[in-house]
C-alpha positions, 0 to 999 in steps of 0.5 A: 446548352444550359443544363438546369432543368433539362431532361436528359434520357441516356440509354446504356446509362447504368455504366461506362460512357452513359453514366459518366455523361449523366454525372457530368450533366447532372452536376450542371443541373440536368435531370437524368433519365437512366435507361438500362436493362441491368437493374442492379447496375441501374440501382447503383448508378441511381444511388451514385447520382443522388450521392453527388446531389442530383435530386431528380433521377429517373431510373428505367429498366428497358431493352432498346431492342423492344420498340414498344418498350421504348415507346412506353418509356417515352410516355413515362418520361413525358408523364413525369417531366412533361418534356425531353431535351436531350436523347443520348442513344448510347447502349451498345454491344459487340462481338469479335471474330471474322465475318466468315465465322459470325452466326446469324444470331450474332448479326441479329444481336449486334444490329438490333442493339447497336442500330435498331436501338438508336432508331427506336430511340429516335422514333420514341423521343424525337416527336417530343423534342420537336414538340418542345419548340425550344431546341434540344440535342440528339446524341449517338454513341457510334465508334471510330469503327463507324468511320474506319473499319476494323478487321474482326468487328464486322457486324459492329462496324456495319451497325456503327456505320449506320449510326453515323449515317443516321446522325448525319441525315438527322443533322441536316433534317433538324437544323431548322428546328434548332435541334443539334445532332452529334455522333460520338466516335471514340477509339478505345475507352475503358468500358465493359463492352468487351463483356457484352455477352452478359446481356445477350439473351436466348433470342440471340443464342445466349452468352457465347465465347467469342474472340476479344472485341478489341480486334484491330485492323491489320493495317493499323498499329497497336492501339492498346495503349490509347485507352481513354477513361469514361470521364474524359469521353464525357467531357468531350461529349459536353464540349461537343454539345456546347459547340454543336459538333456533328462528329465528336472525336475524343482521340486526337490520333484518330485524325491520321486514320481518317485521313488515310481512309478518305485519301484512299477513296479519293485515290480510287476515284481519281484512278477511275476517272 
């Protein structure tokens, strides 16, 4: 993809993977639209992009769980730039703990942000990508937990499996329109997702103490040492877009776990025949 002049909308864009990707794309000439619900972080991110030479940056305070707000955001972007070329549905939160201990508000929060958020993004922006008539790209941050489930991350896994499925279906449906689709499925990344409760409002029970979101599947080895920095993940994202990959897997070691999962499915299939 040629980035100069391309309008890139990134949710969860004020920090972490979103901001690192915005910086990488802006360095190649893209026009970043940073979407986040944290105004102070958004202001800092905007200044950081301008400091690196990005002359056009659009910050937007928006909650991805609010469908009407996302629709209004799309209208604002179109009014200002007249086009959207890339949508990166990246905003996400997590809660740790066994499913048996999850409150209904935990489920609602995770599903609303991590699954409805991307759906709202697609509903708001896909019509504009299609109207461009010049291709574009849809990108989703799922997780390795959207491919191989982790004990202690039940609601998060459910949402991320949904995001992977959303990307897989869209990839088939949009191929003829020349719109690429990629889903990012990293393992551990150095972000603030472990402190998601800072953005949990009263609709979802407010901030609560919960176990670390880095809970591990009991048949997985310790992954604590396998943490990528956000810049490495952003580089993988740009490479994945360039090669039009459906699955972007920045951790090489994920291969063994994916093979184990699908071999288990095939063994059970063979046993049932």
